[in-house]
N, C-alpha and C positions, 0 to 999 in steps of 0.2 A: 738247748733251747732256752732262751732267756725267760725269766719269770716276768709276768706283767707287773707294772708299777702298782704301788699301794692303793692309789685312788681307784683303779679299775678292779682290783681284787676286792676292795671294800664294797664297791657298788654291786659287784656280782654276788658277794656273800649276802648283802642286804636283800637283793631281789629273790634269791633262792630261798632264804629264810622266810621272807614274807609269804611266798607262794606255798611253801611246805607247811607253814603254820596255818594258812587258810585251809589247806587240804585236811590237816589233822582236826581242825575245829569244825569244818562244815561238810566234808564229803561223806561222812558216815554218821549222820545224826540219830538214826534209829538203831545203830549197832555199837556196842562198846569197843569193838576191835575192827580194824581195817588195815589194809596194806598200802604202803607207799614205796615205790621203787624210784631211786634217784640215780641217774647216770650223769657223770661229769666228764668233760673232755677238755683238755688243754691243747690249743693249736698255737701256731707261731704268732697269730695276730688277734686271737680272741679266746674267750672261755665260753663253753656252752654247757647247759644242763637240760636234761630231759626228766621230767617228773611225771610218773604214771601212777594212777590209782583206779580202783573199780568202784568208787563211791558214786553218789548221785551226780548227775550232770551239773556243770557250772552254768549259772545264769547270770549274765551281766546285771549288776544291781542298778536300779534307777536311782538317781541322786535328787532327792527332794530339796527344795530351797532350805538352806540352813542359815541360822544366825551366825555370821562370821565371828562373833565374839565368844561363841560356845564351841569348844572342841568336842567332836563326837567321840564316843568310846571306841568305835570301830569304823571300818569303812575307808581307812586311809592306806592300807597295805597295797592294794592293787594300783592306785594312782602313784604311790611312792615307787613301786616296782617299775612301772612304765617310765617314770622319770629317770630312774637310775640306770636302766638297761637300754640296749639298742634294739633288742627284739624281745617281745613278749607275745607268744602265740599260744592260743588254746584251741584244741580240737577234741572231738569225741570220736573214738575209733569204732568201726563196725562191730567189733567184739565187746563194746561197752566200757572201754577204758577212757578215762580223762587223760589227755596228753598235753602237758605244758612244755613248750620249748622256750628257753631263756638264753640270751646271748649278750655278752659284753665285749665290745672291741677294745683293744688296748689303746690308750691315748698315744698320740704321736710323741716321739722322743724329741723334745726341743732343747735338750741339754747342749747340743752342738752349735746352737745359734748364738 
């Protein structure tokens, strides 16, 4: 199975890192310890990740008007992830787990053109 090109690998790594960082920072605010399960899968045409935790439910942040000349300290990870990946899905399972499904398709090989 051929490895994905560097651009797809880097985009996938960025997205997984951003979501995992958000889970570590925000899913367990009242507890010093929490669990994060990461499942990675390589297919012939894509990379997929499933991130699972039992922290508090994710709530989509509302984006207030911001001064474009001032960079916020946080709040850019999810938009960056959505831009880098082809699929970013969140759900809450009936047993109380947060489930993030992330997917990056490999870029078309244009080297033969």
